C-alpha positions as CSV (number, residue, x, y, z in Angstrom):
1,M,0.0,0.0,0.0
2,S,1.3,3.5,-0.9
3,K,0.3,7.0,-0.1
4,S,-1.9,7.0,-3.1
5,D,-3.9,4.2,-1.6
6,T,-4.3,5.1,2.0
7,S,-2.0,7.8,3.5
8,D,-3.8,8.1,6.8
9,P,-1.8,6.0,9.3
10,V,-4.9,5.7,11.6
11,E,-7.0,4.4,8.7
12,Q,-4.2,1.9,7.7
13,Y,-4.0,0.7,11.3
14,A,-7.7,0.2,11.4
15,I,-7.6,-1.9,8.2
16,I,-4.8,-4.1,9.7
17,E,-6.7,-4.6,12.9
18,A,-10.0,-5.4,11.1
19,S,-8.2,-7.8,8.8
20,R,-6.8,-9.7,11.8
21,R,-10.1,-9.7,13.7
22,F,-12.1,-11.1,10.8
23,G,-9.4,-13.3,9.4
24,T,-9.1,-11.5,6.1
25,L,-5.4,-10.6,6.4
26,S,-3.8,-12.4,3.5
27,M,-1.2,-15.0,4.4
28,K,-0.5,-16.0,0.8
29,H,3.1,-16.8,0.1
30,S,4.9,-15.8,-3.1
31,Y,6.6,-18.2,-5.5
32,P,8.5,-18.2,-8.8
33,H,5.6,-17.0,-10.9
34,D,5.3,-14.0,-8.6
35,L,8.9,-13.2,-9.1
36,S,8.6,-13.6,-12.9
37,D,5.7,-11.2,-12.9
38,A,7.7,-8.6,-11.0
39,V,10.7,-9.0,-13.3
40,L,8.6,-8.5,-16.4
41,R,6.8,-5.5,-14.9
42,L,10.1,-3.8,-13.8
43,W,12.4,-4.8,-16.7
44,H,11.9,-1.8,-19.0
45,T,12.3,0.8,-16.2
46,S,15.3,-0.8,-14.6
47,S,18.2,0.6,-16.6
48,A,19.4,4.1,-17.4
49,L,21.6,2.7,-20.1
50,E,20.4,2.0,-23.6
51,P,19.9,-1.7,-23.7
52,S,21.2,-3.9,-26.4
53,E,18.7,-5.2,-29.0
54,E,19.3,-8.7,-27.7
55,Y,18.1,-8.0,-24.2
56,R,15.5,-5.3,-24.9
57,T,12.8,-7.9,-24.2
58,L,12.7,-11.0,-22.1
59,P,11.0,-14.4,-22.8
60,D,7.3,-14.5,-22.2
61,G,6.0,-14.9,-18.6
62,G,5.5,-18.6,-18.7
63,T,8.9,-19.2,-20.2
64,L,10.6,-16.9,-17.7
65,E,8.8,-18.6,-14.9
66,G,10.3,-21.9,-16.0
67,L,13.8,-20.5,-15.7
68,I,13.2,-19.1,-12.3
69,S,11.3,-22.2,-11.1
70,T,14.2,-24.5,-12.1
71,C,16.6,-22.3,-10.0
72,Y,14.1,-22.3,-7.2
73,Q,13.9,-26.1,-7.1
74,V,17.7,-26.4,-7.2
75,S,17.9,-24.0,-4.2
76,M,16.0,-26.5,-2.1
77,M,18.5,-29.4,-3.0
78,T,21.9,-30.3,-1.6
79,E,24.8,-31.8,-3.4
80,E,27.1,-33.9,-1.2
81,T,25.6,-32.0,1.8
82,R,26.4,-28.6,0.3
83,A,23.7,-26.0,0.1
84,Q,23.2,-24.4,-3.3
85,R,24.4,-20.9,-3.9
86,F,25.0,-19.9,-7.5
87,R,24.3,-17.3,-10.1
88,V,22.8,-17.6,-13.5
89,M,23.0,-15.1,-16.4
90,L,20.6,-15.2,-19.3
91,C,22.9,-14.1,-22.2
92,D,24.8,-15.3,-25.2
93,P,28.6,-16.0,-25.2
94,F,29.3,-13.5,-27.9
95,E,28.6,-10.7,-25.4
96,F,32.0,-11.4,-23.9
97,P,35.3,-10.9,-25.8
98,P,37.3,-14.1,-25.4
99,E,40.5,-12.4,-24.4
100,V,39.1,-10.3,-21.5
101,G,38.8,-11.5,-18.0
102,P,38.9,-10.5,-14.3
103,P,39.6,-8.1,-12.8
104,H,38.8,-5.9,-15.8
105,G,36.1,-8.0,-17.5
106,H,34.2,-11.3,-17.7
107,L,35.9,-14.4,-19.0
108,R,33.6,-16.8,-20.7
109,F,34.2,-20.5,-21.2
110,V,31.9,-22.1,-23.8
111,F,31.1,-25.8,-23.8
112,R,31.7,-27.7,-27.0
113,E,28.1,-29.0,-26.7
114,P,25.5,-27.0,-24.7
115,R,23.9,-28.8,-21.8
116,A,20.2,-29.1,-21.0
117,F,19.0,-26.5,-18.5
118,N,17.3,-28.7,-15.8
119,E,17.6,-29.3,-12.1
120,Y,20.1,-32.1,-12.5
121,E,22.6,-30.2,-14.7
122,V,22.4,-27.0,-12.5
123,L,22.8,-29.0,-9.3
124,K,26.0,-30.7,-10.7
125,L,27.4,-27.5,-12.2
126,S,26.8,-25.2,-9.2
127,P,29.8,-26.3,-7.1
128,A,32.1,-25.4,-10.1
129,S,30.4,-22.0,-10.4
130,E,31.5,-20.4,-7.1
131,F,29.0,-17.8,-6.1
132,E,31.5,-15.1,-5.4
133,S,33.4,-15.3,-8.7
134,S,31.4,-17.2,-11.4
135,L,28.0,-17.5,-13.2
136,I,26.3,-20.2,-15.2
137,G,25.7,-18.9,-18.7
138,V,22.2,-19.7,-20.1
139,C,20.7,-18.8,-23.5
140,H,17.2,-19.3,-24.9
141,D,15.6,-19.8,-28.2
142,S,12.0,-20.7,-29.2
143,A,13.0,-24.1,-30.7
144,E,15.3,-25.6,-28.0
145,G,14.3,-23.6,-24.9
146,F,16.9,-22.8,-22.3
147,R,20.4,-24.3,-22.7
148,I,23.5,-24.0,-20.6
149,W,26.2,-22.8,-22.9
150,G,29.1,-22.5,-20.4
151,L,30.6,-20.7,-17.4
152,I,31.4,-17.0,-16.8
153,N,34.3,-16.0,-14.6
154,S,33.3,-12.6,-13.2
155,G,35.9,-12.2,-10.4
156,T,34.9,-10.9,-7.0
157,R,35.1,-7.1,-7.3
158,W,31.3,-7.0,-8.0
159,I,30.8,-7.8,-4.3
160,Q,32.1,-4.3,-3.4
161,A,28.8,-2.8,-4.5
162,F,27.3,-4.5,-1.4
163,R,30.0,-4.6,1.2
164,G,32.1,-1.6,0.3
165,G,35.5,-1.4,-1.3
166,S,37.8,0.8,-3.4
167,K,38.6,-1.2,-6.5
168,A,37.1,-0.4,-9.9
169,V,34.0,-2.7,-10.5
170,T,33.6,-4.2,-13.9
171,P,30.1,-3.3,-15.4
172,M,27.7,-6.1,-15.8
173,P,26.2,-6.8,-19.2
174,D,22.7,-5.6,-19.8
175,A,21.2,-9.1,-19.1
176,L,19.0,-10.9,-16.6
177,V,21.0,-12.2,-13.6
178,L,19.5,-14.6,-11.0
179,D,21.3,-14.8,-7.7
180,I,20.3,-18.0,-5.8
181,T,21.5,-17.1,-2.3
182,A,19.7,-19.6,0.0
183,P,16.8,-22.2,-0.1
184,G,13.9,-20.5,-1.7
185,S,15.7,-17.2,-2.0
186,I,16.3,-15.7,-5.5
187,R,17.3,-12.2,-6.4
188,A,16.7,-11.0,-10.0
189,S,18.7,-8.1,-11.5
190,R,19.1,-6.4,-14.8
191,G,22.9,-6.2,-15.0
192,A,24.0,-4.9,-11.6
193,R,20.7,-3.3,-10.8
194,M,18.4,-5.3,-8.6
195,L,14.8,-5.7,-9.7
196,A,13.1,-7.9,-7.1
197,Q,13.9,-10.6,-4.7
198,L,11.9,-13.7,-3.6
199,S,12.8,-14.5,0.0
200,G,10.9,-16.1,2.8
201,G,7.8,-16.4,0.6
202,R,7.7,-12.7,0.0
203,I,8.5,-10.5,-3.0
204,I,10.9,-7.7,-1.9
205,L,11.2,-4.6,-4.1
206,P,14.2,-2.4,-3.4
207,H,13.9,1.3,-2.9
208,A,16.6,3.7,-4.0
209,N,19.7,3.7,-1.8
210,V,18.7,5.6,1.4
211,L,22.3,6.7,1.8
212,H,21.9,8.7,-1.3
213,S,18.7,10.5,-0.2
214,R,18.2,14.2,0.2
215,W,17.6,14.0,3.9
216,V,20.9,12.1,4.5
217,A,22.7,14.8,2.4
218,Q,21.2,17.5,4.5
219,R,22.0,15.7,7.7
220,T,25.7,15.2,6.8
221,A,26.3,18.5,5.1
222,S,27.7,20.3,8.1
223,F,30.4,17.8,9.1
224,F,31.3,17.1,5.4
225,R,32.0,20.9,5.2
226,V,34.3,20.6,8.2
227,I,36.3,17.8,6.5
228,M,36.5,19.7,3.3
229,D,37.7,22.8,5.1
230,A,40.4,20.8,6.9
231,H,41.6,19.5,3.5
232,L,41.6,23.0,2.0
233,A,43.6,24.3,5.0
234,H,46.3,21.6,4.3
235,R,46.2,22.4,0.6
236,A,46.8,26.1,1.3
237,R,49.9,25.4,3.4
238,A,51.3,22.8,1.0
239,E,54.5,23.1,-0.8
240,G,54.3,22.2,-4.5
241,V,51.3,21.8,-6.7
242,W,48.2,20.0,-5.4
243,A,45.3,18.9,-7.6
244,T,41.7,19.9,-6.7
245,V,39.7,17.2,-4.9
246,N,36.0,17.0,-5.7
247,Q,34.0,17.2,-2.4
248,T,31.8,14.3,-3.6
249,L,34.6,12.0,-2.6
250,I,33.7,12.5,1.1
251,P,30.2,10.9,1.1
252,R,31.5,8.1,-1.2
253,L,34.2,7.2,1.4
254,Y,31.7,7.4,4.3
255,E,29.3,5.2,2.4
256,Q,32.0,2.6,1.8
257,V,32.8,2.5,5.5
258,I,29.2,2.2,6.6
259,K,28.7,-0.7,4.1
260,R,31.8,-2.4,5.4
261,I,30.7,-2.0,9.1
262,I,27.2,-3.5,8.3
263,S,28.8,-6.3,6.3
264,S,31.3,-7.2,9.0
265,I,28.6,-7.2,11.7
266,R,26.4,-9.5,9.6
267,N,29.4,-11.8,9.1
268,R,29.7,-12.3,12.8
269,K,26.2,-13.7,13.1
270,H,25.7,-11.8,16.4
271,G,23.8,-8.7,15.3
272,G,24.4,-5.3,16.6
273,T,23.1,-1.7,16.9
274,I,24.8,1.5,15.8
275,V,23.4,4.8,17.3
276,I,24.4,8.2,16.0
277,F,23.7,11.1,18.3
278,P,23.8,14.9,17.5
279,P,27.1,16.4,18.7
280,N,25.4,18.6,21.3
281,L,24.4,15.5,23.3
282,I,27.9,14.0,23.6
283,Q,28.4,15.1,27.1
284,T,24.9,14.1,28.0
285,I,25.1,10.5,26.8
286,A,28.6,10.1,28.4
287,S,27.1,11.0,31.8
288,P,24.1,9.5,33.6
289,N,21.0,10.3,31.5
290,P,17.4,8.9,31.1
291,Q,18.0,7.6,27.5
292,I,21.1,5.3,27.4
293,F,23.6,3.8,29.9
294,M,27.1,3.7,28.4
295,K,29.2,0.9,29.9
296,Y,32.3,1.7,27.9
297,V,33.1,5.4,27.1
298,F,36.3,6.3,25.4
299,R,38.5,9.2,26.5
300,D,38.2,12.3,24.3
301,E,41.3,11.8,22.2
302,A,42.3,11.8,18.6
303,P,41.4,8.1,18.0
304,M,37.7,9.0,18.6
305,R,37.9,11.1,15.4
306,R,39.8,8.4,13.4
307,L,37.5,8.3,10.4
308,P,37.5,12.0,9.5
309,F,41.3,12.0,10.1
310,L,41.7,9.2,7.6
311,I,39.4,10.8,5.0
312,V,41.3,14.1,5.2
313,G,44.5,12.1,4.8
314,I,43.2,10.4,1.7
315,M,42.1,13.7,0.2
316,N,45.5,15.3,0.9
317,E,47.4,12.4,-0.6
318,L,45.2,12.2,-3.6
319,A,45.6,15.9,-4.3
320,R,49.4,15.7,-3.8
321,H,49.8,12.6,-6.0
322,Y,47.9,14.0,-9.0
323,G,49.2,17.5,-8.4
324,A,52.7,16.1,-9.0
325,F,51.9,16.2,-12.7
326,G,51.7,20.0,-12.5
327,T,48.0,20.4,-13.2
328,P,46.4,22.1,-10.1
329,E,43.2,22.8,-12.1
330,R,42.6,19.1,-12.5
331,V,39.6,17.9,-10.4
332,V,40.1,14.4,-9.0
333,G,37.6,12.2,-7.1
334,W,36.3,8.7,-6.7
335,S,37.4,7.3,-10.1
336,E,41.0,8.6,-9.6
337,Y,41.0,7.2,-6.1
338,V,40.0,3.7,-7.1
339,A,42.5,3.8,-10.0
340,C,45.5,5.0,-8.0
341,N,48.0,2.4,-6.7
342,H,50.2,4.8,-4.9
343,E,51.6,3.1,-1.8
344,T,50.5,5.8,0.7
345,L,46.9,5.8,-0.6
346,L,46.8,2.0,-0.5
347,E,47.8,2.1,3.2
348,L,45.2,4.8,4.0
349,D,42.6,2.7,2.2
350,E,43.6,-0.3,4.3
351,A,43.4,1.8,7.5
352,L,39.9,2.9,6.6
353,F,38.6,-0.6,6.4
354,E,40.5,-1.8,9.4
355,Y,38.6,0.9,11.3
356,A,35.4,-0.5,10.0
357,R,36.3,-4.0,11.2
358,F,37.2,-2.6,14.6
359,I,33.8,-1.0,14.9
360,A,32.1,-4.3,13.9
361,N,34.0,-6.0,16.7
362,L,32.7,-3.6,19.3
363,S,29.1,-4.5,18.2
364,T,29.6,-8.1,19.5
365,V,29.4,-6.8,23.1
366,D,25.8,-6.5,24.2
367,G,24.5,-3.0,23.7
368,A,24.9,-0.3,21.1
369,V,28.0,1.2,19.5
370,V,27.5,5.0,20.0
371,F,28.8,7.7,17.7
372,A,28.3,11.4,17.3
373,K,27.5,12.9,13.9
374,G,30.4,12.3,11.5
375,L,31.0,8.9,13.1
376,E,33.0,10.3,16.0
377,L,33.3,7.2,18.2
378,I,31.9,7.8,21.8
379,G,31.8,4.3,23.2
380,F,30.0,0.9,23.1
381,G,27.9,-1.4,25.3
382,G,25.2,1.3,25.3
383,V,22.0,0.0,27.0
384,I,18.9,1.9,25.8
385,K,16.6,2.6,28.7
386,G,13.0,1.7,27.7
387,A,11.4,-0.1,24.7
388,F,8.9,0.6,22.0
389,G,5.5,-1.1,22.5
390,K,4.9,-3.9,19.9
391,E,1.4,-2.5,19.3
392,D,2.7,1.0,18.7
393,L,2.7,2.2,15.1
394,I,5.8,2.7,13.0
395,A,6.2,3.9,9.4
396,R,8.0,1.6,7.0
397,A,9.5,3.6,4.1
398,L,9.0,2.4,0.6
399,D,11.3,4.9,-1.0
400,A,14.6,6.6,-0.1
401,E,13.1,9.9,1.0
402,G,10.4,8.3,3.2
403,E,7.6,9.9,1.2
404,E,6.0,6.6,0.3
405,R,5.3,4.6,3.5
406,V,3.1,2.1,5.1
407,Y,2.1,2.2,8.8
408,E,2.1,-1.0,10.8
409,P,2.5,-2.2,14.4
410,A,6.1,-2.7,15.6
411,E,5.5,-6.4,16.3
412,G,7.6,-9.1,14.6
413,V,11.0,-7.6,15.5
414,G,13.4,-8.3,18.4
415,T,14.4,-6.3,21.4
416,R,17.2,-4.5,19.5
417,H,14.8,-3.0,17.1
418,L,12.2,-2.1,19.8
419,A,14.9,-0.4,21.8
420,A,16.1,1.6,18.8
421,Y,12.6,2.6,17.9
422,H,12.1,3.9,21.5
423,L,15.3,5.9,21.4
424,C,14.5,7.5,18.1
425,R,11.1,8.5,19.4
426,E,12.6,10.0,22.6
427,V,15.6,11.8,20.9
428,E,14.3,12.9,17.5
429,D,17.7,13.7,15.9
430,V,19.1,10.2,16.6
431,L,19.8,7.9,13.7
432,A,20.1,4.1,14.4
433,I,21.2,1.1,12.3
434,V,19.9,-2.2,13.7
435,I,21.3,-5.5,12.5
436,S,19.5,-8.7,13.7
437,Q,21.3,-12.0,14.3
438,D,19.8,-13.3,11.0
439,G,21.2,-10.3,9.1
440,H,18.0,-8.3,8.8
441,T,19.0,-4.7,8.9
442,R,17.0,-1.5,9.3
443,L,18.0,2.2,9.3
444,V,15.7,4.0,11.8
445,R,14.9,7.7,12.5
446,W,12.1,9.9,13.6
447,M,10.4,11.5,10.6
448,D,7.1,13.4,10.2
449,G,5.6,12.3,13.5
450,Y,6.6,8.6,13.4
451,V,9.5,6.3,13.9
452,T,10.4,5.5,10.3
453,C,12.4,2.5,9.1
454,W,14.2,1.6,5.9
455,D,15.0,-2.1,5.2
456,I,18.5,-2.7,4.0
457,Q,18.4,-6.1,2.3
458,P,21.3,-8.5,3.0
459,M,23.4,-10.1,0.3
460,T,24.2,-13.8,1.1
461,I,27.5,-15.0,-0.3
462,A,28.8,-18.4,0.7
463,G,27.2,-18.3,4.1
464,Q,28.2,-14.7,4.7
465,E,25.9,-11.6,4.8
466,L,27.0,-8.6,2.8
467,S,25.2,-5.3,2.8
């Protein structure tokens, strides 16, 4: 349900309660035909790039359902006790130049004779097609149906889009990709862009990346300016020529760190909560207060501000490195950063992600990891005082801005989520990220009179959860 259906949360809640009372609340599960319908509906709106003629259309609904259904059945099987995790790409081998391969392209290996696309063949091939680095190549024609033409070695850099990273990612072809991540769990994408996911008997449609929303940009603008000003101060005092660093590099680096923190917490299978307070409350939360009890509080020293320190260092080194060519007017940013193999920049990049790993380790202690805005680390083991009522209403955002939303009771989540909901209601400028033990992740804040949540879907890779 969207705003255009019923925007009044009280009315939505009444509908939910009436449905429960009279037994009309639908408990129908979704299956491959539902995912096929969603893919066909979303296909033509899924790519900003001009699609190739070959992939401008998909097979008809019944044929596409057969492809998805076969993958669905294999996901329920085991092969020598191994659970099935694999990727399938609907494409033709001529899409890939035979001399190009990872890390700069996709290397295709074509069978002399195509294999039938059925449960048996996919089950036997999936161990040879490691989820992190390979895909099973499938093609279709009206006479022979689906056939397995070979394997595609993609390399592992594509994973960085989910867990963070600073290496250049090879673009995916404009083709249908099916990621089989767990029993009954299939994610469908057009190239690298996710269309829909079938998981837990539900169809999940992604909203735009909430980290790229206008409200996040407004929230972060002040401390991003502080970082930019610090870099410009170094640049003004520098000897020699420095290039100009595009300020958009700052949010890109922050996003990579946040992704890596979430990914690392998911990998630990423990769950965790990250809470970001406004800077004016740092002294309050470090002292006895009615909102949160901090078991471990760090001394106010430079390591608390490690992340902005590293980002300024990266910007300085990037400007110095490219300025050495004597072109101060050159503007450098993310693409130059990922392309640069300068030793100092590589060390700073490593330090950035070691910091993310350190934060994830703190989350394994019961209680929240607490930051101020700008990810200035305050402490960990934060116990939130109070909890949200399970019957209280929350808003679940359907888009990045939170403009499209549904209202529902807070039931069905654990104590971590309920505590974060309560804190966001009590301190309206707080932002929380809550990761359940099973990897379910939500970003939470107070917005327009309600605790508002954004689901961040996990990416399962060889038993590990990647954001």
